[in-house]
Structure formats: structure tokens, C-alpha cells
DSSP file (Angstrom, degrees, kcal/mol; ACC not computed):
  #  RESIDUE AA STRUCTURE BP1 BP2  ACC     N-H-->O    O-->H-N    N-H-->O    O-->H-N    TCO  KAPPA ALPHA  PHI   PSI    X-CA   Y-CA   Z-CA
    1    1 A M              0   0    0      0, 0.0     2,-0.1     0, 0.0     0, 0.0   0.000 360.0 360.0 360.0 129.5  -22.7   -5.7   34.1
    2    2 A G        -     0   0    0      1,-0.1     2,-0.4     0, 0.0     0, 0.0  -0.350 360.0-108.1 -82.9 161.4  -21.4   -4.9   30.5
    3    3 A T        -     0   0    0     -2,-0.1     2,-0.4     1,-0.0    -1,-0.1  -0.742  29.9-136.7 -89.1 133.9  -18.5   -6.4   28.7
    4    4 A Q        -     0   0    0     -2,-0.4     2,-0.3     0, 0.0    -1,-0.0  -0.752  13.3-146.0 -92.6 137.1  -15.5   -4.2   28.3
    5    5 A L        -     0   0    0     -2,-0.4     0, 0.0     1,-0.0     0, 0.0  -0.760  15.8-121.1 -97.7 145.5  -13.7   -4.0   25.0
    6    6 A S     >  -     0   0    0     -2,-0.3     4,-2.5     1,-0.1     5,-0.2  -0.399  35.4-104.0 -71.7 162.5  -10.0   -3.6   24.6
    7    7 A P  H  > S+     0   0    0      0, 0.0     4,-2.1     0, 0.0     5,-0.1   0.890 124.1  50.3 -56.0 -38.9   -8.9   -0.5   22.6
    8    8 A R  H  > S+     0   0    0      2,-0.2     4,-2.4     1,-0.2     5,-0.2   0.899 109.8  49.8 -68.2 -40.0   -8.1   -2.8   19.6
    9    9 A Q  H  > S+     0   0    0      2,-0.2     4,-2.4     1,-0.2    -1,-0.2   0.895 111.2  49.6 -64.5 -39.0  -11.5   -4.5   19.8
   10   10 A A  H  X S+     0   0    0     -4,-2.5     4,-2.4     2,-0.2    -2,-0.2   0.895 109.9  51.1 -65.3 -40.0  -13.3   -1.2   19.9
   11   11 A E  H  X S+     0   0    0     -4,-2.1     4,-2.4    -5,-0.2    -2,-0.2   0.919 111.4  47.4 -62.9 -44.1  -11.3    0.0   16.9
   12   12 A K  H  X S+     0   0    0     -4,-2.4     4,-2.0     2,-0.2    -2,-0.2   0.901 111.8  50.5 -64.0 -41.3  -12.2   -3.1   14.9
   13   13 A A  H  X S+     0   0    0     -4,-2.4     4,-1.1     1,-0.2    -2,-0.2   0.909 111.8  47.3 -64.0 -42.2  -15.9   -2.7   15.9
   14   14 A A  H  X S+     0   0    0     -4,-2.4     4,-3.1     1,-0.2     3,-0.4   0.904 110.6  52.0 -65.5 -40.9  -15.9    0.9   14.8
   15   15 A A  H  X S+     0   0    0     -4,-2.4     4,-2.2     1,-0.2    -1,-0.2   0.855 104.2  57.5 -64.1 -34.9  -14.2    0.0   11.5
   16   16 A A  H  < S+     0   0    0     -4,-2.0    -1,-0.2     1,-0.2    -2,-0.2   0.829 116.7  35.1 -64.4 -30.7  -16.8   -2.7   10.8
   17   17 A V  H  < S+     0   0    0     -4,-1.1    -2,-0.2    -3,-0.4    -1,-0.2   0.866 130.1  29.4 -89.0 -41.5  -19.5    0.0   11.1
   18   18 A T  H  < S-     0   0    0     -4,-3.1    -3,-0.2     1,-0.3    -2,-0.2   0.587 101.2-125.8-101.1 -11.9  -17.7    3.0    9.6
   19   19 A G     <  -     0   0    0     -4,-2.2    -1,-0.3    -5,-0.3    -2,-0.1  -0.524  62.8  -3.9  94.4-168.6  -15.3    1.5    7.1
   20   20 A P  S    S-     0   0    0      0, 0.0    -4,-0.0     0, 0.0     0, 0.0  -0.247  72.5-127.9 -62.5 145.2  -11.6    2.1    6.9
   21   21 A G     >  -     0   0    0      1,-0.1     4,-2.4     4,-0.0     5,-0.2  -0.214  33.8 -87.9 -83.4 179.3  -10.1    4.6    9.3
   22   22 A P  H  > S+     0   0    0      0, 0.0     4,-2.4     0, 0.0     5,-0.2   0.858 125.3  52.8 -59.2 -39.2   -7.8    7.5    8.5
   23   23 A K  H  > S+     0   0    0      2,-0.2     4,-2.3     1,-0.2     5,-0.2   0.922 111.2  46.5 -64.4 -42.5   -4.6    5.5    8.7
   24   24 A S  H  > S+     0   0    0      2,-0.2     4,-2.5     1,-0.2    -1,-0.2   0.907 112.7  49.5 -65.9 -41.6   -5.9    2.9    6.3
   25   25 A L  H  X S+     0   0    0     -4,-2.4     4,-2.2     2,-0.2    -1,-0.2   0.897 110.7  50.4 -64.2 -39.6   -7.2    5.5    3.9
   26   26 A L  H  X S+     0   0    0     -4,-2.4     4,-2.4    -5,-0.2    -2,-0.2   0.916 110.8  48.9 -64.3 -43.1   -3.8    7.3    3.9
   27   27 A Q  H  X S+     0   0    0     -4,-2.3     4,-2.6     2,-0.2    -2,-0.2   0.906 109.9  52.0 -64.7 -40.3   -2.0    4.0    3.3
   28   28 A L  H  X S+     0   0    0     -4,-2.5     4,-2.3     1,-0.2    -1,-0.2   0.922 110.5  48.2 -59.8 -43.9   -4.3    3.2    0.4
   29   29 A A  H  X S+     0   0    0     -4,-2.2     4,-2.3     1,-0.2    -2,-0.2   0.914 111.8  49.3 -63.4 -42.6   -3.7    6.6   -1.1
   30   30 A R  H  X S+     0   0    0     -4,-2.4     4,-2.4     1,-0.2    -2,-0.2   0.899 110.6  50.6 -64.4 -40.2    0.1    6.2   -0.7
   31   31 A L  H  X S+     0   0    0     -4,-2.6     4,-2.2     2,-0.2    -1,-0.2   0.902 110.4  49.3 -64.6 -40.6    0.0    2.8   -2.3
   32   32 A H  H  X S+     0   0    0     -4,-2.3     4,-2.1     2,-0.2    -2,-0.2   0.898 112.0  48.2 -65.7 -39.6   -2.0    4.1   -5.3
   33   33 A R  H  X S+     0   0    0     -4,-2.3     4,-2.2     1,-0.2    -2,-0.2   0.899 110.8  51.2 -66.9 -39.0    0.5    7.0   -5.8
   34   34 A A  H  X S+     0   0    0     -4,-2.4     4,-2.4     2,-0.2    -2,-0.2   0.894 108.2  52.9 -63.9 -38.8    3.4    4.5   -5.5
   35   35 A R  H  X S+     0   0    0     -4,-2.2     4,-1.9     2,-0.2    -2,-0.2   0.930 109.0  48.4 -62.1 -45.7    1.8    2.4   -8.2
   36   36 A R  H  X S+     0   0    0     -4,-2.1     4,-0.9     1,-0.2    -1,-0.2   0.901 111.5  50.7 -61.4 -39.5    1.4    5.3  -10.6
   37   37 A A  H >X S+     0   0    0     -4,-2.2     4,-1.0     1,-0.2     3,-0.5   0.895 109.1  50.8 -65.5 -39.5    5.1    6.2   -9.9
   38   38 A L  H 3< S+     0   0    0     -4,-2.4     3,-0.2     1,-0.2    -1,-0.2   0.852 105.3  57.8 -65.3 -33.1    6.2    2.6  -10.7
   39   39 A Q  H 3< S+     0   0    0     -4,-1.9    -1,-0.2     1,-0.2    -2,-0.2   0.752 117.7  31.2 -70.5 -23.5    4.2    2.7  -13.9
   40   40 A V  H << S+     0   0    0     -4,-0.9    -1,-0.2    -3,-0.5    -2,-0.2   0.412  92.8 118.6-112.1  -0.3    6.2    5.7  -15.2
   41   41 A A  S  < S-     0   0    0     -4,-1.0    -3,-0.0    -3,-0.2    -4,-0.0  -0.336  70.5-105.5 -67.9 146.3    9.5    5.1  -13.5
   42   42 A P    >   -     0   0    0      0, 0.0     3,-2.0     0, 0.0    -1,-0.1  -0.283  33.9-104.4 -66.0 160.1   12.6    4.5  -15.7
   43   43 A K  T 3  S+     0   0    0      1,-0.3    -2,-0.1    39,-0.1    39,-0.0   0.793 120.5  54.0 -56.6 -31.3   13.9    1.0  -16.1
   44   44 A V  T 3  S+     0   0    0      2,-0.1    -1,-0.3     0, 0.0     2,-0.0   0.465  79.8 122.8 -86.1  -1.4   16.8    1.8  -13.7
   45   45 A A    <   -     0   0    0     -3,-2.0     2,-0.5     1,-0.1     3,-0.1  -0.352  62.7-128.7 -64.5 139.2   14.6    3.0  -10.9
   46   46 A V    >>  -     0   0    0      1,-0.1     4,-1.8    -2,-0.0     3,-0.7  -0.791   8.2-144.2 -89.9 125.9   15.0    1.2   -7.6
   47   47 A I  H 3> S+     0   0    0     -2,-0.5     4,-2.7     1,-0.3     5,-0.2   0.866 100.0  57.7 -61.1 -36.9   11.6    0.0   -6.2
   48   48 A G  H 3> S+     0   0    0      1,-0.2     4,-2.3     2,-0.2    -1,-0.3   0.857 104.8  51.8 -60.9 -34.7   12.7    0.7   -2.7
   49   49 A D  H <> S+     0   0    0     -3,-0.7     4,-1.9     2,-0.2    -1,-0.2   0.897 109.5  48.9 -68.2 -40.1   13.4    4.3   -3.6
   50   50 A V  H  X S+     0   0    0     -4,-1.8     4,-0.8     2,-0.2    -2,-0.2   0.931 111.7  49.7 -63.8 -44.9    9.9    4.7   -5.1
   51   51 A A  H ><>S+     0   0    0     -4,-2.7     5,-2.2     1,-0.2     3,-1.1   0.918 109.7  51.4 -59.1 -44.2    8.5    3.1   -1.9
   52   52 A A  H ><5S+     0   0    0     -4,-2.3     3,-1.9     1,-0.3    -1,-0.2   0.850  99.5  64.0 -63.6 -34.8   10.5    5.5    0.3
   53   53 A M  H 3<5S+     0   0    0     -4,-1.9    -1,-0.3     1,-0.3    -2,-0.2   0.790 106.9  44.9 -58.7 -26.1    9.2    8.5   -1.7
   54   54 A F  T <<5S-     0   0    0     -3,-1.1    -1,-0.3    -4,-0.8    -2,-0.2   0.119 128.8 -92.7-109.4  20.5    5.7    7.7   -0.5
   55   55 A G  T < 5S+     0   0    0     -3,-1.9     2,-0.7     1,-0.2    -3,-0.2   0.599  79.4 135.4  88.5  13.0    6.6    7.1    3.1
   56   56 A F      < +     0   0    0     -5,-2.2    -1,-0.2     1,-0.2    -2,-0.1  -0.849  20.1 171.0 -96.7 113.3    7.3    3.3    3.2
   57   57 A S        +     0   0    0     -2,-0.7     2,-0.7     1,-0.2    -1,-0.2   0.700  66.1  65.1 -93.8 -21.5   10.4    2.6    5.2
   58   58 A D     >  -     0   0    0      1,-0.2     4,-2.4    -7,-0.1     5,-0.2  -0.884  66.0-166.4-105.5 105.8   10.1   -1.2    5.3
   59   59 A W  H  > S+     0   0    0     -2,-0.7     4,-2.7     1,-0.2     5,-0.2   0.868  86.8  52.2 -63.1 -38.7   10.4   -2.5    1.7
   60   60 A S  H  > S+     0   0    0      2,-0.2     4,-2.2     1,-0.2    -1,-0.2   0.882 110.9  47.6 -67.7 -36.2    9.0   -6.0    2.5
   61   61 A Q  H  > S+     0   0    0      2,-0.2     4,-2.7     1,-0.2     5,-0.2   0.896 111.8  50.9 -68.6 -40.0    6.0   -4.5    4.2
   62   62 A F  H  X S+     0   0    0     -4,-2.4     4,-2.8     2,-0.2    -2,-0.2   0.945 111.3  47.9 -58.6 -48.6    5.4   -2.2    1.2
   63   63 A S  H  X S+     0   0    0     -4,-2.7     4,-2.6     1,-0.2    -2,-0.2   0.901 112.7  48.1 -61.7 -42.5    5.7   -5.2   -1.1
   64   64 A A  H  X S+     0   0    0     -4,-2.2     4,-2.2     2,-0.2    -1,-0.2   0.923 114.6  45.1 -65.4 -44.7    3.2   -7.3    0.9
   65   65 A S  H  X S+     0   0    0     -4,-2.7     4,-2.0     2,-0.2    -2,-0.2   0.901 114.2  50.0 -65.1 -40.6    0.7   -4.4    1.2
   66   66 A Y  H  X S+     0   0    0     -4,-2.8     4,-3.1    -5,-0.2     5,-0.4   0.928 111.4  47.9 -62.5 -47.2    1.1   -3.7   -2.5
   67   67 A N  H  X S+     0   0    0     -4,-2.6     4,-2.1     1,-0.2    -2,-0.2   0.891 110.8  51.6 -62.9 -40.6    0.6   -7.3   -3.5
   68   68 A K  H  < S+     0   0    0     -4,-2.2    -1,-0.2    -5,-0.2    -2,-0.2   0.897 117.4  38.7 -63.4 -40.9   -2.5   -7.6   -1.2
   69   69 A L  H  < S+     0   0    0     -4,-2.0    -2,-0.2    -5,-0.2    -1,-0.2   0.916 130.7  24.7 -77.5 -44.9   -4.1   -4.5   -2.8
   70   70 A F  H  < S-     0   0    0     -4,-3.1    -3,-0.2     2,-0.3    -2,-0.2   0.549  95.9-124.2-104.2  -9.2   -3.1   -4.9   -6.4
   71   71 A G  S  < S+     0   0    0     -4,-2.1     2,-0.3    -5,-0.4    -4,-0.2   0.704  82.1  73.3  74.4  19.0   -2.6   -8.7   -6.7
   72   72 A E  S    S-     0   0    0     -6,-0.4    -2,-0.3    -9,-0.1    -1,-0.2  -0.983  84.9 -98.2-155.9 160.3    0.9   -8.4   -8.1
   73   73 A R    >>  -     0   0    0     -2,-0.3     4,-1.7     1,-0.1     3,-0.5  -0.457  35.3-115.2 -78.0 154.0    4.4   -7.5   -6.9
   74   74 A P  H 3> S+     0   0    0      0, 0.0     4,-2.2     0, 0.0     5,-0.2   0.878 117.1  56.7 -56.1 -37.9    5.7   -4.0   -7.4
   75   75 A V  H 3> S+     0   0    0      1,-0.2     4,-2.6     2,-0.2     5,-0.2   0.859 104.1  53.1 -64.0 -34.1    8.4   -5.3   -9.7
   76   76 A D  H <> S+     0   0    0     -3,-0.5     4,-2.4     2,-0.2    -1,-0.2   0.887 107.0  51.7 -68.5 -38.1    5.7   -6.9  -11.9
   77   77 A T  H  X S+     0   0    0     -4,-1.7     4,-2.2     2,-0.2    -2,-0.2   0.939 112.7  45.5 -60.7 -46.7    3.9   -3.6  -12.2
   78   78 A R  H  X S+     0   0    0     -4,-2.2     4,-2.5     2,-0.2    -2,-0.2   0.924 112.1  50.7 -65.2 -44.3    7.2   -1.9  -13.3
   79   79 A K  H  X S+     0   0    0     -4,-2.6     4,-2.3     1,-0.2    -1,-0.2   0.916 111.8  47.7 -60.2 -43.7    8.1   -4.7  -15.8
   80   80 A R  H  X S+     0   0    0     -4,-2.4     4,-2.1     1,-0.2    -1,-0.2   0.904 111.4  50.0 -64.9 -40.8    4.7   -4.6  -17.4
   81   81 A A  H  X S+     0   0    0     -4,-2.2     4,-1.9    -5,-0.2    -1,-0.2   0.900 111.1  49.2 -65.2 -40.2    4.8   -0.8  -17.7
   82   82 A I  H  X S+     0   0    0     -4,-2.5     4,-1.5     1,-0.2    -1,-0.2   0.905 110.0  51.5 -65.1 -41.4    8.2   -0.9  -19.3
   83   83 A A  H  < S+     0   0    0     -4,-2.3    -2,-0.2     1,-0.2    -1,-0.2   0.886 109.7  49.8 -63.7 -38.0    7.1   -3.6  -21.8
   84   84 A V  H  < S+     0   0    0     -4,-2.1    -1,-0.2     1,-0.2    -2,-0.2   0.880 110.1  50.6 -67.1 -38.2    4.1   -1.4  -22.8
   85   85 A R  H  <        0   0    0     -4,-1.9    -1,-0.2     1,-0.2    -2,-0.2   0.787 360.0 360.0 -71.5 -26.4    6.3    1.6  -23.3
   86   86 A N     <        0   0    0     -4,-1.5    -1,-0.2    -5,-0.1    -2,-0.2   0.451 360.0 360.0 -90.0 360.0    8.8   -0.3  -25.5
């Protein structure tokens, strides 16, 4: 008799073999586009507005995902970009 996997276990097993799924790839693309937008955004731009432009409705989740991927907070990216431009 075989072991049955839950849908989530099956998804994890497939991801281990095939790599990130479509949702993960889409989120990565959105995060990269948001990063580019933050790098060129004016000093007065609201980070939550930039996040919303790329489909992130929960700012804290956006910030956590951004930090995990890029190793810095969105505000730090913007501050560094502004300092370079000035």
C-alpha cells in the first residue's frame, strides 16, 4: 500500500524536482520590477504605492519578501539610489 501525499506535500515534492512554480516566478519578477522602480522613484514616492503598482497589497509581506530576496529593506534601496543620484 502506497503513502498518500497531501496536495501541499505533492507541490513541495514537485518544486524540489522542477524548481520554482509559476506563482513563485511571477512574484520574483514583480519584486525585481518593484526594485527597479524604487531605484528611480523620486524622493517623495511612497514605498507602499510602488509595491501596490506591482500587485502587492500587503506592505509588510512585500517588505519581508523584498528583504529575503535582496537582503535589504525597500526603504534602504530607495535611500541608496537617491544618494547616488545626488
